[in-house]
N, C-alpha and C positions, 0 to 999 in steps of 0.2 A: 586722878586717882592712881596710886601705885599698886600694881598687881603683885600678889605673892608669887613665890617660886612655882607652886603648883598651878596657880591661875595662869601664869605665863606659859607653862607647858601646854595646857589646854588651849590657850589663845594662839600659840604658834601652830598647833594642829588645825585649828579653825582657819587660820590664815593660809596655810598650805592647801587645805581643801578648797578654799575660795579662789586659789591662784594656780590653776592647772597650766597656765601659759604665762609668758612674760607680760602679755597684754592684760590679763586678769590681775596679775600682781601689781602692775602700775595703777590700774583702775581701783583695785581694792585699797591700796595705800592711800590714794587720793580721797576715796570715799570716807575712810576712817578719819583721816586728818580733817576733812571738811566737817565731819560730825564733832570734832574736837575744837572747832573754831577757826581752822585755817581757810583762807580764801583761795579758791582755785582760779588761777590765771590762765588765759589763752595766749599762746605765743604771738597771735595776730593782734593782740590788744596793746594799747599804750599803757605801760605799767606806771608811768609817772613817778612821783616821789615815793620812796619807801617809808611808809608811815611808822614812826617809833612805836614799838609794841605790836606791829602788824605781823601776821603769820601767813605764809603763802605756800602754795603747791602748784606745780606745773607738770603736765604729762606730755611726753613726746613718744608716740607709738608705744613700745614696751618698756620705756624708761620713765622715771619719775624723779623730780628734784623738789625738795621741800625745805623751808628755812623759816627762822623766826628773827625778827629785827629787834634788838635790845632797845629799851626805852631811852638809853643814853647813846644810841648809835651815832658815830661820827664818820666822816669820809675815810678815815684810816682804820676803821674797825676791822680786826682780823676775822677770818672765817674758820670755823672748825667743821671739817667735812668728814662724815662717815661715808665712804665709798663702798658700794656693793654691786651685785648684779642680779637680774631678775630671771635669766634663762638658765636652763639645765640641759645636760646632754640627753639625747634620746632619738626621736624620729620626727620628721616633718613630712606632711602630705605633699606628694608630687602632683604635677599636672596630670590630667586624665587619671584620677585616682581610683576609679572603679575598675577592678581587675577580676574577670571571671575565669576560673581555672578549675578543670576537673570536677565540676559540679559545685564549687564553692565561690562565694563572692568575697574578695579580699580588698584591702585598702593598699594602694601603691604608696610606699613611703621611702624617704631618703634618710640616711643616717645623718644626724645632727650632732656635731662635736664628737666626743670620745666616750660613748656609753659602754658599760659592761654589758655586752649584747646578751649573754646568757641570763642575766638577771631579769630581762624582760619576758622570758618564756613563762608560759603557764600561769599568767595572772590576768585579771580582768582590767581592761584598759579603756580610757575615755579619749575622745577626740575634742580638742578645745583650741581656741585662739580667737582670731578676728576674721570677719567677713565684710566685704564691701559690696553693697547691693546696687541694682540698676536705678533705684530711686535716689541714689546719692548717700544713703545712710550707711554708717559703719557701726558694727555691733560685735561685742564679744559673744562667743558661742561656746557651748559645752554640752556634749551628748549624754554624759553619764556613762556607766559601764556598757560598752557595746562590742568590744573587740578582744581578741586573744591571739597570741602567737604560740601555738601548741608545739611542744617538743616531740620529736620522733620517739616512739616507744623503744625501750631497750631491746625488745624482741626483734626489732628490725635493724638494730645497730648494736651488735653485741660488744663492740669495742668502745662504746661511747664513754665509759668511765676511764678509759686510758687516755682520753684527750678529745674534748668536744671542740669541733671547729665549725663555726657558722659562716656560711656565705652571706655577705651583707645584702646581696640582691635576692638570692634564691630562698633564704631561710628566715627572713625577718618580716615578711608581709603579713599583717594581722588578718585573721578571719573575722567576718562580720555576719555572714548569712549563708544559707544554702541557695544556690541558684534556682533550684526547683521550686522554692517557696514564692517565686515571683520576682519581678524586677526590683532590685535594690540599688539605688544610686547613692554613692557615698556623699556627694555634695548636697543632695536633696535631704538626706537623713540629718546631716549636720545643720543645714539651714532651717529645717523644721524645728530644731531646738530653740530657735529665735523667732519662731512664728512666720518664717519666710519659706520660699521654695528654691530648689536648686536652679531653676530657670532664671531666678532673679539675682544669682550670684555673679558678680563681675570680677571679683578678686578675693583671694583668701591667703591667710597665713595660719595654718593649722598644725598643731603638734599632737603627739601621742603622750598621754600622762597616765600614771598609775591611778586606778580607781579605788584602791583600798585606803580606808581612812587611817591617819596616823594613830599610833597606839603606844602606850607605855608598857614596858615588860621588864623582866629581870626579877631576881629573888626578892628585891625590895622595891621593885618598879622604878629602878634608878636609871633606866634607859628609855629612849624614845626611838621608835622605828617610823620612818616617814619617807615619802618621796620628796625630792627637791630641797633637802636640807642644805645642799650646795646649790644656791646660796641664799635661799629664803630665810635661813636662820639669821643671817646678817641683816637682810632687809627688815625683818621683823624686829630685831634689836633696835635698829634706828627708828623705826616707826613707834615702837613702845616708848623709847626715850623721848621722842618729840611729843607724843601724847601726854607724857608726864609734865612737860614744860608748858602745856597749853594754858594752864591757869596761873602761871607764875610771872612775876615781873623779872625780866632779864636785864643784865648789865654786861658790858664788855664785848665778848666775841659773838659772832653770828653762828648759831648752830645750824647745820645743814645735813640732810640725807640726800645723797646722789646715788640712785640705783639705776644702773645701765643695763641695756640688752646686749646680746651677742658676745658676751665675754668668752663663752665656750668655743667660739669660732674665730677668735682673734680681736674682737672689739672694733673692727673696722666698718662702721656704719654710722648713719646720722644719729642713731640712738645708742651707739656704743661709746665706750670710754675714749676711744681714739678719735671720735668725731667731735664736733664743735659744741655740743649741747651745754656742757658745764661751763665752758668759757663764755658762751653767749649769755647764759643766765647770770654769771658773775659780772659781766660787762653791764648788764641792765640793772643789777642791784646797786653797783657802785655809781652808775650814772644817776640812779634814784637817790643816792646819798649825797650827790653833788661832788663826787670825788674827781679831782684833777688826776692826770696820768701819774704824776709823782706820788700822790696820795694813794692811788690804787696800788702802785708798786710797793709802797711802804706797808700797806695792808697785807699783801701777799707774803712779804718777808716775815711777818709776824704770825702767819696762818699755819695750820696743820691739816693734813689729810691722813685719816686712818683708813687704809684699804683693808676692809674686813671680808675675808673669804675663808670658807671652811678649809681645814688642814687635816693632816693624818695623825691619828693615834697609833701607838705601837700595836702591831697585830701579833697576838700570842702564837699563832700558827706559822708566822713568817717573820720571826725576829731578825733574821739575817738581812732583811730588806730595809732595816732602819739603822740610823746612826747608833753605835753602841753606847754612847754616853748621854744622848738626849732621847728619852723615851716617854713621850707624853701619854697620859691616860685620860679616859673620859671622866668627867666631873672633877678634873684637876684644875679647871680654869681655862680661859682662852689662851690660844697660842700666840707667842711672839715669833714671827716667821723670819728666818735669817738665811741669806745665801750670799756667798762671797762674790758670785758673778752677777749680782744685781737682778736676779730673777725675782727676788723680793727686795724692797727698798730700805729695809731696816738698817740703821747705822747706830753709832753710839748715842747721838742726840735723841734719836727716835726711841732707842731702848730706855733711856733715862726718862723720857716723857711718858712712855707707856707704864714703866714701873711706878712712877709718881701717880699716874691716873688710877691704876689698880689699887695702889696703897690707899689713896684717898677714898676709894669706893669700898675698901675692905674685901677686895676680890683677889684670889690667887691667880697667877698666870704661869705658863710653862713655855720654855723655849723649844723651838722646833728647827732642826736643820736636817737636810737630806744626807743619806749615806753617799759617800763619794762614788759608789758603784751604781747608783740609781739616779738617772737624770731628774732634775728638779723642774717642777711645773712653774707657772708664773701667774700673775694677777693683773688687775687694773692699776696696781700701785705704781710700777715703773712707767706706765703710759701717762698717768696723771701728773706724776712728778716731772716727766719730760715735757709735757705740753705746757704746764703752768709754772714750773720751777718752784713748786710749793714743797715744803718739808713733809715727808711721807713716811709712814711706818706700816708694815704689813702684819695683820693679826687675823684671828678667826677661831671658831670653836673646833675642837678635834672630832673627827668622825672615824668610824670603820665603814667599809663598803662604799667608799666615795665613788661616785659616778654609777652606782647601782640604781635600778629603778626604785629601790627602797633602802635608804641609808640608815645609819644608826649613830645617835649622839647620846651624851649624858644629860639627863634631865636637869641636873643642877647647873650645867654650863649655860643653859638658856638664860637663867637669871644672872649668872656671872657676867655674860656679855652685855646684857641690858644695863646692868649696874655700872659696868666699866664705860659704856658709851654715854650714859647719863653723866658720869664724872667727867668724861672728856668734853662733852658739850658745855658743861658749866665751869670748866677749869680756867684758871687765870692765864 
């Protein structure tokens, strides 16, 4: 079933709410695809032959890869990969996370990636991620709203509006309880959300997430405010496109969603884009198609990777921070991201492919390039292109407030990206 634009906005909000951590995002993606008829594989299993018409999904920690095998799949079948990431900048729980200070109980956290620290102040926060217990079980956990990082009142810092400076250690530890109310153990509180106790916790990967639900706003409700739009907006677009394909007979290329963890800290992990996950999955797919090394190389030569990661819309209050000739707006369509120094991988061939893809989908797109005075960020695009030698192009929906606890996108761009990805998956 194809969701309407309004249904997609609501569905993205539900997906974000269900995905406070990378582990939840991977789990939720696999759950939804399983409901759509995809078979979940374990990495420890023998995958055997890739069944024509088969649809598969595999999870590694906070990363997930899903694909569909066309009915006419041959050993030289190309792959069309939508690459994205499941993590977002914020905070991660430290060892010995229960901190008692001055009558308060706080959670000891470490900064993860490059968040806008001030955006995390004065909002209700949840603690979520995965825990490994002494019985050998591993579970995703989510407390709901339990924490807050309160800002110092202006009465106690009269110069705060002249320049707020937050110490990453001193000023970002969330409050959870009053010490006088009794013993509060952070790990025990989180474990109880999964029906376990803190004493049973052997290991954990826990992040802080915004507890406020995504919401539409604007004079015509043309915007969406939400946490983790960077980059669950891209993961969701790939998921929605694969769900659309679930009941169709496919021919030609293998459509694939590859959503990695740890992009915000460089992608260097077993579940990150710089790790072996994608290459190992591709090896097993082509082995299952009976591909010889030469046939696999021919398949990669004909393949495409669209690295989809959120980008910047022009900010009306800071226009000098943007290129004067390229000024993307929300609801103007997904970005085609370009950088001369290969921070993005887009080249002439990629530009032409993306233009053709969007034209076939009836979707507008906008070009983005950084101001020469502002350093350009990067994506998983250059990493995947380097590892696999696959033709790659960088895209993504435009945002304001990127790396804030609560980002902002155009409601129409959610459908724009889904439709472009669907066109990409089914393109010749």
